[in-house]
C-alpha positions as a Markdown table, in Angstrom:
| # | Residue | x | y | z |
|---|---|---|---|---|
| 1 | Unk | 75.6 | 16.8 | 27.1 |
| 2 | Unk | 74.1 | 19.8 | 28.7 |
| 3 | Unk | 71.4 | 19.8 | 31.5 |
| 4 | Unk | 68.3 | 21.5 | 29.0 |
| 5 | Unk | 69.1 | 19.0 | 26.1 |
| 6 | Unk | 68.8 | 16.2 | 28.6 |
| 7 | Unk | 65.4 | 17.2 | 29.9 |
| 8 | Unk | 64.6 | 17.9 | 26.6 |
| 9 | Unk | 65.4 | 14.3 | 25.2 |
| 10 | Unk | 64.1 | 12.7 | 28.7 |
| 11 | Unk | 60.9 | 14.6 | 27.8 |
| 12 | Unk | 60.3 | 13.6 | 24.2 |
| 13 | Unk | 60.9 | 9.7 | 24.9 |
| 14 | Unk | 59.3 | 9.2 | 28.4 |
| 15 | Unk | 56.2 | 11.4 | 28.8 |
| 16 | Unk | 54.5 | 9.7 | 25.8 |
| 17 | Unk | 54.9 | 6.3 | 27.4 |
| 18 | Unk | 53.6 | 8.1 | 30.8 |
| 19 | Unk | 50.7 | 9.1 | 28.5 |
| 20 | Unk | 49.8 | 6.0 | 27.7 |
| 21 | Unk | 50.2 | 4.1 | 31.5 |
| 22 | Unk | 48.0 | 6.7 | 32.9 |
| 23 | Unk | 45.5 | 7.4 | 30.0 |
| 24 | Unk | 44.7 | 4.3 | 28.0 |
| 25 | Unk | 44.2 | 4.1 | 24.1 |
| 26 | Unk | 40.9 | 5.3 | 23.5 |
| 27 | Unk | 38.6 | 2.6 | 21.9 |
| 28 | Unk | 38.7 | 2.0 | 18.0 |
| 29 | Unk | 35.8 | 3.9 | 16.2 |
| 30 | Unk | 33.3 | 1.4 | 15.2 |
| 31 | Unk | 33.4 | -0.3 | 11.8 |
| 32 | Unk | 31.1 | 1.8 | 9.3 |
| 33 | Unk | 27.7 | 0.7 | 8.5 |
| 34 | Unk | 27.3 | -1.9 | 6.3 |
| 35 | Unk | 24.4 | -1.1 | 4.0 |
| 36 | Unk | 24.7 | -4.6 | 2.0 |
| 37 | Unk | 24.7 | -6.6 | 5.0 |
| 38 | Unk | 21.6 | -4.6 | 6.4 |
| 39 | Unk | 19.6 | -5.3 | 3.5 |
| 40 | Unk | 20.5 | -8.7 | 3.5 |
| 41 | Unk | 20.0 | -9.5 | 7.2 |
| 42 | Unk | 16.9 | -7.9 | 6.9 |
| 43 | Unk | 15.3 | -9.7 | 4.4 |
| 44 | Unk | 16.5 | -13.0 | 6.3 |
| 45 | Unk | 14.7 | -11.4 | 9.1 |
| 46 | Unk | 11.4 | -10.8 | 7.8 |
| 47 | Unk | 11.9 | -14.3 | 5.7 |
| 48 | Unk | 12.3 | -15.8 | 9.0 |
| 49 | Unk | 9.3 | -14.6 | 10.6 |
| 50 | Unk | 7.2 | -15.9 | 7.5 |
| 51 | Unk | 9.3 | -19.3 | 7.5 |
| 52 | Unk | 6.5 | -21.7 | 8.3 |
| 53 | Unk | 5.1 | -20.4 | 5.0 |
| 54 | Unk | 2.4 | -17.9 | 6.7 |
| 55 | Unk | 2.5 | -14.8 | 8.5 |
| 56 | Unk | 1.7 | -14.3 | 12.3 |
| 57 | Unk | 0.4 | -10.8 | 12.3 |
| 58 | Unk | -3.5 | -10.0 | 11.5 |
| 59 | Unk | -4.2 | -9.0 | 8.3 |
| 60 | Unk | -5.8 | -5.7 | 9.0 |
| 61 | Unk | -2.8 | -4.5 | 10.6 |
| 62 | Unk | -0.8 | -6.0 | 7.2 |
| 63 | Unk | -3.2 | -3.9 | 4.8 |
| 64 | Unk | -3.0 | -0.7 | 6.6 |
| 65 | Unk | 0.5 | -0.4 | 7.1 |
| 66 | Unk | 1.6 | 2.6 | 5.7 |
| 67 | Unk | 5.3 | 2.4 | 6.1 |
| 68 | Unk | 7.5 | -0.5 | 8.1 |
| 69 | Unk | 10.8 | 0.2 | 9.8 |
| 70 | Unk | 12.8 | -2.8 | 10.3 |
| 71 | Unk | 15.9 | -2.2 | 13.1 |
| 72 | Unk | 18.6 | -4.7 | 13.3 |
| 73 | Unk | 19.2 | -3.8 | 16.9 |
| 74 | Unk | 20.8 | -7.0 | 18.6 |
| 75 | Unk | 20.7 | -5.5 | 21.9 |
| 76 | Unk | 22.2 | -2.1 | 21.2 |
| 77 | Unk | 20.6 | 1.0 | 22.8 |
| 78 | Unk | 21.1 | 3.0 | 19.0 |
| 79 | Unk | 20.8 | 0.6 | 16.3 |
| 80 | Unk | 20.4 | 1.1 | 12.5 |
| 81 | Unk | 17.5 | 0.0 | 10.6 |
| 82 | Unk | 15.7 | 0.5 | 6.9 |
| 83 | Unk | 12.6 | 2.4 | 6.5 |
| 84 | Unk | 10.2 | 1.7 | 3.5 |
| 85 | Unk | 6.7 | 2.8 | 2.5 |
| 86 | Unk | 3.8 | 1.9 | 0.4 |
| 87 | Unk | 3.4 | 2.9 | -2.7 |
| 88 | Unk | -0.1 | 1.0 | -4.0 |
| 89 | Unk | -1.3 | -2.2 | -2.6 |
| 90 | Unk | 1.4 | -3.8 | -3.7 |
| 91 | Unk | 4.4 | -2.3 | -4.4 |
| 92 | Unk | 6.7 | -0.3 | -2.0 |
| 93 | Unk | 9.5 | 2.1 | -1.9 |
| 94 | Unk | 12.9 | 1.6 | -1.7 |
| 95 | Unk | 14.3 | 1.9 | 1.5 |
| 96 | Unk | 16.3 | 4.9 | 3.6 |
| 97 | Unk | 18.6 | 4.4 | 6.3 |
| 98 | Unk | 17.5 | 5.1 | 9.9 |
| 99 | Unk | 18.8 | 5.1 | 13.3 |
| 100 | Unk | 17.0 | 4.3 | 16.4 |
| 101 | Unk | 17.6 | 5.5 | 19.6 |
| 102 | Unk | 15.8 | 3.6 | 22.5 |
| 103 | Unk | 15.1 | 5.4 | 25.8 |
| 104 | Unk | 15.1 | 2.3 | 27.8 |
| 105 | Unk | 18.4 | 0.6 | 28.2 |
| 106 | Unk | 17.0 | -2.2 | 29.8 |
| 107 | Unk | 14.3 | -3.1 | 27.0 |
| 108 | Unk | 17.2 | -2.3 | 24.5 |
| 109 | Unk | 19.2 | -4.5 | 25.9 |
| 110 | Unk | 16.7 | -7.6 | 25.3 |
| 111 | Unk | 15.9 | -6.5 | 21.6 |
| 112 | Unk | 17.3 | -8.5 | 18.7 |
| 113 | Unk | 15.2 | -7.3 | 15.4 |
| 114 | Unk | 12.6 | -4.7 | 15.9 |
| 115 | Unk | 9.4 | -4.3 | 13.4 |
| 116 | Unk | 7.7 | -1.2 | 13.5 |
| 117 | Unk | 4.3 | -1.1 | 11.3 |
| 118 | Unk | 3.2 | 2.3 | 10.9 |
| 119 | Unk | -0.8 | 2.3 | 10.2 |
| 120 | Unk | -1.4 | 6.1 | 10.8 |
| 121 | Unk | -0.9 | 8.9 | 8.4 |
| 122 | Unk | 0.3 | 11.3 | 11.1 |
| 123 | Unk | 3.4 | 8.5 | 12.2 |
| 124 | Unk | 4.2 | 8.5 | 8.1 |
| 125 | Unk | 4.2 | 12.3 | 7.2 |
| 126 | Unk | 6.9 | 12.4 | 10.4 |
| 127 | Unk | 9.3 | 9.6 | 9.0 |
| 128 | Unk | 9.0 | 11.1 | 5.8 |
| 129 | Unk | 10.1 | 14.8 | 7.4 |
| 130 | Unk | 13.0 | 12.8 | 9.0 |
| 131 | Unk | 12.3 | 11.9 | 12.6 |
| 132 | Unk | 9.8 | 10.4 | 14.2 |
| 133 | Unk | 9.1 | 9.7 | 18.4 |
| 134 | Unk | 7.6 | 6.6 | 19.7 |
| 135 | Unk | 5.9 | 5.7 | 23.0 |
| 136 | Unk | 3.0 | 4.6 | 24.8 |
| 137 | Unk | 1.7 | 7.9 | 24.8 |
| 138 | Unk | 2.5 | 8.7 | 21.8 |
| 139 | Unk | 0.0 | 6.1 | 20.1 |
| 140 | Unk | 2.9 | 3.3 | 19.9 |
| 141 | Unk | 1.7 | 0.3 | 20.9 |
| 142 | Unk | 2.9 | -3.9 | 20.9 |
| 143 | Unk | 1.2 | -5.5 | 18.2 |
| 144 | Unk | -1.2 | -8.4 | 18.4 |
| 145 | Unk | -0.8 | -11.9 | 16.6 |
| 146 | Unk | -3.3 | -14.1 | 15.2 |
| 147 | Unk | -2.4 | -16.6 | 17.9 |
| 148 | Unk | -3.7 | -14.2 | 20.5 |
| 149 | Unk | -6.1 | -12.4 | 18.4 |
| 150 | Unk | -7.5 | -14.4 | 15.9 |
| 151 | Unk | -10.9 | -11.8 | 15.4 |
| 152 | Unk | -8.5 | -8.7 | 15.0 |
| 153 | Unk | -10.4 | -6.7 | 12.4 |
| 154 | Unk | -9.9 | -3.0 | 11.1 |
| 155 | Unk | -12.2 | -1.5 | 13.6 |
| 156 | Unk | -9.2 | -2.9 | 16.5 |
| 157 | Unk | -6.9 | -0.5 | 15.5 |
| 158 | Unk | -6.5 | 2.0 | 17.6 |
| 159 | Unk | -2.4 | 3.1 | 17.5 |
| 160 | Unk | -0.4 | 5.1 | 15.6 |
| 161 | Unk | 1.9 | 2.0 | 15.1 |
| 162 | Unk | 2.4 | -1.3 | 15.9 |
| 163 | Unk | 5.5 | -2.9 | 17.0 |
| 164 | Unk | 7.3 | -6.0 | 17.5 |
| 165 | Unk | 10.2 | -7.8 | 18.5 |
| 166 | Unk | 12.2 | -10.9 | 17.0 |
| 167 | Unk | 14.4 | -12.9 | 19.1 |
| 168 | Unk | 16.2 | -16.2 | 18.9 |
| 169 | Unk | 13.6 | -18.0 | 21.1 |
| 170 | Unk | 10.7 | -16.5 | 19.6 |
| 171 | Unk | 9.7 | -15.5 | 16.1 |
| 172 | Unk | 7.7 | -12.5 | 17.2 |
| 173 | Unk | 6.4 | -11.1 | 20.0 |
| 174 | Unk | 4.8 | -7.7 | 20.7 |
| 175 | Unk | 7.1 | -5.3 | 22.5 |
| 176 | Unk | 6.6 | -1.9 | 23.8 |
| 177 | Unk | 9.2 | 0.7 | 22.4 |
| 178 | Unk | 9.9 | 4.4 | 23.4 |
| 179 | Unk | 12.4 | 6.1 | 21.9 |
| 180 | Unk | 13.4 | 8.0 | 18.4 |
| 181 | Unk | 13.9 | 7.4 | 15.1 |
| 182 | Unk | 15.8 | 9.5 | 12.9 |
| 183 | Unk | 17.0 | 9.2 | 9.0 |
| 184 | Unk | 20.3 | 8.6 | 8.4 |
| 185 | Unk | 20.8 | 10.8 | 5.6 |
| 186 | Unk | 24.4 | 10.3 | 4.4 |
| 187 | Unk | 24.4 | 6.7 | 4.7 |
| 188 | Unk | 21.2 | 7.3 | 2.7 |
| 189 | Unk | 23.0 | 9.3 | 0.2 |
| 190 | Unk | 25.5 | 6.5 | 0.3 |
| 191 | Unk | 23.3 | 3.9 | -0.9 |
| 192 | Unk | 21.7 | 5.6 | -3.6 |
| 193 | Unk | 25.1 | 6.9 | -4.9 |
| 194 | Unk | 23.8 | 10.6 | -5.6 |
| 195 | Unk | 22.0 | 13.3 | -3.4 |
| 196 | Unk | 18.9 | 12.5 | -2.8 |
| 197 | Unk | 15.5 | 13.9 | -0.5 |
| 198 | Unk | 14.1 | 11.6 | 1.9 |
| 199 | Unk | 10.6 | 12.1 | 0.8 |
| 200 | Unk | 11.6 | 10.9 | -3.0 |
| 201 | Unk | 12.2 | 7.8 | -1.9 |
| 202 | Unk | 9.6 | 7.3 | 0.7 |
| 203 | Unk | 7.3 | 8.4 | -2.4 |
| 204 | Unk | 8.3 | 6.3 | -5.4 |
| 205 | Unk | 10.0 | 9.0 | -7.3 |
| 206 | Unk | 13.0 | 7.8 | -6.9 |
| 207 | Unk | 14.1 | 4.1 | -7.8 |
| 208 | Unk | 15.4 | 1.9 | -5.4 |
| 209 | Unk | 19.3 | 0.5 | -6.3 |
| 210 | Unk | 19.8 | -2.5 | -7.9 |
| 211 | Unk | 21.4 | -3.8 | -4.4 |
| 212 | Unk | 18.1 | -3.2 | -2.7 |
| 213 | Unk | 15.7 | -5.0 | -5.0 |
| 214 | Unk | 15.7 | -8.0 | -3.5 |
| 215 | Unk | 14.4 | -6.5 | -0.1 |
| 216 | Unk | 11.7 | -4.6 | -1.6 |
| 217 | Unk | 10.8 | -7.7 | -2.9 |
| 218 | Unk | 10.8 | -9.3 | -0.2 |
| 219 | Unk | 8.9 | -6.4 | 1.9 |
| 220 | Unk | 5.8 | -7.0 | -1.0 |
| 221 | Unk | 5.9 | -10.9 | -0.1 |
| 222 | Unk | 5.8 | -10.3 | 3.8 |
| 223 | Unk | 3.0 | -8.1 | 3.8 |
| 224 | Unk | 0.9 | -10.3 | 1.0 |
| 225 | Unk | 1.5 | -13.6 | 3.2 |
| 226 | Unk | -1.3 | -14.6 | 5.9 |
| 227 | Unk | -2.5 | -17.1 | 8.3 |
| 228 | Unk | -5.6 | -18.1 | 7.3 |
| 229 | Unk | -8.1 | -17.9 | 9.7 |
| 230 | Unk | -11.4 | -19.0 | 7.9 |
| 231 | Unk | -13.0 | -19.8 | 4.6 |
| 232 | Unk | -15.3 | -17.4 | 2.2 |
| 233 | Unk | -17.6 | -19.4 | -0.1 |
| 234 | Unk | -18.5 | -18.3 | -3.7 |
| 235 | Unk | -19.9 | -19.1 | -7.0 |
| 236 | Unk | -17.6 | -17.9 | -9.7 |
| 237 | Unk | -20.3 | -16.0 | -11.8 |
| 238 | Unk | -19.6 | -15.3 | -15.6 |
| 239 | Unk | -17.2 | -13.9 | -17.5 |
| 240 | Unk | -17.3 | -11.1 | -19.7 |
| 241 | Unk | -15.4 | -12.6 | -22.4 |
| 242 | Unk | -17.8 | -15.6 | -22.9 |
| 243 | Unk | -21.1 | -14.6 | -20.7 |
| 244 | Unk | -20.7 | -18.3 | -19.1 |
| 245 | Unk | -19.1 | -19.8 | -16.0 |
| 246 | Unk | -15.5 | -20.2 | -16.5 |
| 247 | Unk | -14.2 | -23.9 | -17.3 |
| 248 | Unk | -11.1 | -23.7 | -15.7 |
| 249 | Unk | -8.9 | -21.9 | -13.6 |
| 250 | Unk | -7.2 | -20.4 | -16.8 |
| 251 | Unk | -10.1 | -18.6 | -17.6 |
| 252 | Unk | -10.6 | -17.0 | -14.4 |
| 253 | Unk | -7.0 | -16.1 | -13.9 |
| 254 | Unk | -6.8 | -14.1 | -17.4 |
| 255 | Unk | -9.8 | -12.6 | -16.3 |
| 256 | Unk | -8.8 | -11.2 | -12.8 |
| 257 | Unk | -5.6 | -10.0 | -14.3 |
| 258 | Unk | -7.4 | -7.9 | -16.5 |
| 259 | Unk | -9.1 | -6.4 | -13.2 |
| 260 | Unk | -6.0 | -6.1 | -11.6 |
| 261 | Unk | -6.1 | -8.6 | -8.8 |
| 262 | Unk | -2.5 | -9.7 | -8.8 |
| 263 | Unk | -0.7 | -10.4 | -5.8 |
| 264 | Unk | 3.5 | -11.0 | -5.2 |
| 265 | Unk | 3.5 | -13.8 | -3.0 |
| 266 | Unk | 6.0 | -16.6 | -2.4 |
| 267 | Unk | 8.5 | -15.2 | -5.0 |
| 268 | Unk | 5.8 | -15.7 | -7.7 |
| 269 | Unk | 3.0 | -13.2 | -9.7 |
| 270 | Unk | -0.6 | -14.4 | -9.1 |
| 271 | Unk | -3.8 | -13.1 | -10.2 |
| 272 | Unk | -6.9 | -15.6 | -9.4 |
| 273 | Unk | -8.4 | -14.0 | -6.3 |
| 274 | Unk | -9.3 | -17.3 | -5.3 |
| 275 | Unk | -7.6 | -20.1 | -3.5 |
| 276 | Unk | -9.7 | -22.9 | -5.2 |
| 277 | Unk | -11.8 | -23.5 | -8.0 |
| 278 | Unk | -14.2 | -26.4 | -8.3 |
| 279 | Unk | -15.5 | -27.7 | -11.4 |
| 280 | Unk | -19.0 | -28.9 | -12.4 |
| 281 | Unk | -17.1 | -32.4 | -12.3 |
| 282 | Unk | -16.4 | -32.2 | -8.5 |
| 283 | Unk | -12.5 | -31.9 | -9.5 |
| 284 | Unk | -10.5 | -29.0 | -7.4 |
| 285 | Unk | -8.3 | -26.7 | -8.9 |
| 286 | Unk | -5.3 | -24.3 | -7.0 |
| 287 | Unk | -6.0 | -21.0 | -7.6 |
| 288 | Unk | -3.4 | -18.6 | -5.3 |
| 289 | Unk | -1.6 | -20.7 | -2.7 |
| 290 | Unk | -3.6 | -21.1 | 1.1 |
| 291 | Unk | -0.8 | -18.9 | 2.4 |
| 292 | Unk | -1.1 | -15.8 | 0.0 |
| 293 | Unk | -4.1 | -13.0 | 0.7 |
| 294 | Unk | -6.8 | -13.6 | -1.7 |
| 295 | Unk | -8.5 | -10.7 | -3.6 |
| 296 | Unk | -12.1 | -12.2 | -2.9 |
| 297 | Unk | -14.1 | -10.6 | -0.1 |
| 298 | Unk | -12.7 | -6.8 | 1.2 |
| 299 | Unk | -11.6 | -7.1 | 4.7 |
| 300 | Unk | -11.9 | -11.0 | 5.1 |
| 301 | Unk | -9.0 | -11.8 | 2.8 |
| 302 | Unk | -7.2 | -14.0 | 5.2 |
| 303 | Unk | -10.1 | -15.9 | 4.9 |
| 304 | Unk | -9.6 | -19.0 | 2.1 |
| 305 | Unk | -11.9 | -18.3 | -1.2 |
| 306 | Unk | -13.4 | -21.3 | -2.5 |
| 307 | Unk | -15.4 | -20.6 | -5.6 |
| 308 | Unk | -17.9 | -22.7 | -7.2 |
| 309 | Unk | -18.1 | -23.0 | -11.5 |
| 310 | Unk | -21.6 | -21.4 | -11.8 |
| 311 | Unk | -24.0 | -18.8 | -10.7 |
| 312 | Unk | -26.6 | -19.9 | -8.1 |
| 313 | Unk | -28.6 | -16.6 | -7.8 |
| 314 | Unk | -32.4 | -17.1 | -9.1 |
| 315 | Unk | -31.9 | -13.3 | -9.7 |
| 316 | Unk | -28.9 | -13.1 | -11.5 |
| 317 | Unk | -29.5 | -16.4 | -13.4 |
| 318 | Unk | -33.1 | -17.5 | -13.5 |
| 319 | Unk | -32.8 | -19.2 | -16.4 |
| 320 | Unk | -29.3 | -21.2 | -16.5 |
| 321 | Unk | -28.0 | -18.9 | -18.9 |
| 322 | Unk | -25.0 | -18.2 | -17.2 |
| 323 | Unk | -23.9 | -21.6 | -16.5 |
| 324 | Unk | -25.0 | -23.8 | -13.7 |
| 325 | Unk | -28.2 | -22.5 | -11.8 |
| 326 | Unk | -27.2 | -24.5 | -8.6 |
| 327 | Unk | -24.2 | -26.7 | -7.2 |
| 328 | Unk | -23.9 | -30.4 | -8.4 |
| 329 | Unk | -23.6 | -33.0 | -6.1 |
| 330 | Unk | -20.3 | -33.4 | -7.1 |
| 331 | Unk | -18.9 | -30.2 | -6.1 |
| 332 | Unk | -21.0 | -30.5 | -3.0 |
| 333 | Unk | -18.9 | -33.3 | -2.1 |
| 334 | Unk | -15.5 | -31.9 | -3.1 |
| 335 | Unk | -16.1 | -28.6 | -1.2 |
| 336 | Unk | -17.4 | -30.3 | 2.1 |
| 337 | Unk | -14.3 | -32.4 | 1.9 |
| 338 | Unk | -12.2 | -29.4 | 1.1 |
| 339 | Unk | -13.4 | -27.3 | 4.1 |
| 340 | Unk | -12.9 | -30.2 | 6.1 |
| 341 | Unk | -9.1 | -30.4 | 5.7 |
| 342 | Unk | -8.6 | -27.3 | 5.3 |
| 343 | Unk | -10.8 | -26.3 | 9.1 |
| 344 | Unk | -8.2 | -29.0 | 10.4 |
| 345 | Unk | -5.0 | -27.9 | 8.8 |
| 346 | Unk | -5.5 | -24.4 | 10.6 |
| 347 | Unk | -7.8 | -25.4 | 13.4 |
| 348 | Unk | -10.3 | -23.1 | 11.9 |
| 349 | Unk | -14.0 | -23.0 | 13.6 |
| 350 | Unk | -17.3 | -23.6 | 11.8 |
| 351 | Unk | -18.5 | -20.6 | 12.6 |
| 352 | Unk | -15.5 | -19.1 | 10.4 |
| 353 | Unk | -17.1 | -21.0 | 7.3 |
| 354 | Unk | -18.9 | -17.8 | 5.6 |
| 355 | Unk | -20.7 | -17.0 | 2.5 |
| 356 | Unk | -19.7 | -13.8 | 0.5 |
| 357 | Unk | -22.9 | -12.4 | 0.6 |
| 358 | Unk | -22.7 | -12.7 | 4.7 |
| 359 | Unk | -19.7 | -10.3 | 4.5 |
| 360 | Unk | -20.8 | -8.1 | 1.2 |
| 361 | Unk | -23.2 | -7.0 | -0.3 |
| 362 | Unk | -24.1 | -9.1 | -3.1 |
| 363 | Unk | -25.9 | -12.6 | -3.9 |
| 364 | Unk | -22.5 | -14.4 | -4.3 |
| 365 | Unk | -23.0 | -17.5 | -3.9 |
| 366 | Unk | -26.6 | -17.3 | -4.8 |
| 367 | Unk | -29.7 | -18.0 | -2.5 |
| 368 | Unk | -29.8 | -21.4 | -4.9 |
| 369 | Unk | -26.7 | -22.5 | -2.6 |
| 370 | Unk | -27.8 | -24.5 | 0.3 |
| 371 | Unk | -25.9 | -23.5 | 3.0 |
| 372 | Unk | -27.8 | -24.2 | 6.2 |
| 373 | Unk | -27.7 | -27.6 | 4.7 |
| 374 | Unk | -23.8 | -27.6 | 3.6 |
| 375 | Unk | -22.9 | -26.2 | 7.2 |
| 376 | Unk | -25.2 | -29.2 | 9.1 |
| 377 | Unk | -23.4 | -31.8 | 7.1 |
| 378 | Unk | -19.9 | -29.8 | 7.3 |
| 379 | Unk | -20.7 | -29.8 | 11.3 |
| 380 | Unk | -21.7 | -33.6 | 11.8 |
| 381 | Unk | -19.4 | -35.8 | 13.7 |
């Protein structure tokens, strides 16, 4: 064999082996983002937060949230997630896929699932445009919890967005996030199976694909679930259809359905605004569940609503033409017993047992409802 041919053969056979020793192969590319798995695990993450049946986030924040981002970070500095925006009080957009880039490597290593609740229009508009920066100086704050801020109200909202972290040891904890969120357009297009613009999705002009429906329902249910922090007492007043006080829950449910009080909670649809209705004979009838926010007192729907059948206002019902003019003894006994059980169950102080008229411009439950006497009995040993 000629020397030149030998050298050529040596080069072909030997150099690749030498290159492998000196320059190890690059790690294989990460597996493509699994959209279906992300939808499933994100639904599970939201469900896990409310698994005891109650939402640990103050209702004021839940109701003011305009868009929500859930990031399955699993301790990574760069992680994918889902963003959805509120269309109506009880309707959410389909998700878009986003990528979160944390600016803090140490903090990122501690994160598992990140929940970002945007309560400010500017933040929402940034997400719709495709990118949004987070940080303390940009108005992103660790979110409060009911356990540490039970009296958190609308007036306490100072942030652009509130952020939480769900870990294995803690269901939900406040966390300060610094970084950026950017829409992943190619993966979003893959989810919807067509070229679609982010604003069209987040503003509800594009219907979510079938595989995203369960996630959207879970988001809706998540924002309708509460941890009760008080009790609001009402009289039921009269039904327009009969001009009389209701005689059963079905009548109230139908009336409230027509008024648009529907809420999706625990996977079901409820119309009646109250959690309980007490009939003249003292029977207690359940309305919507205790862990579903009511529709009975604006700003106080984390308080459970209890309505007594009747109209106890001397101004509205002077002669009894609209039903009972004052509560029956049976109603008052049932009310006291029910309130005591609720207060014990949720550790509610007597100061958080209020009349509708204490929180709204209304006569309800009327001047013939002896509230001070009722409170005296309620706190008596």
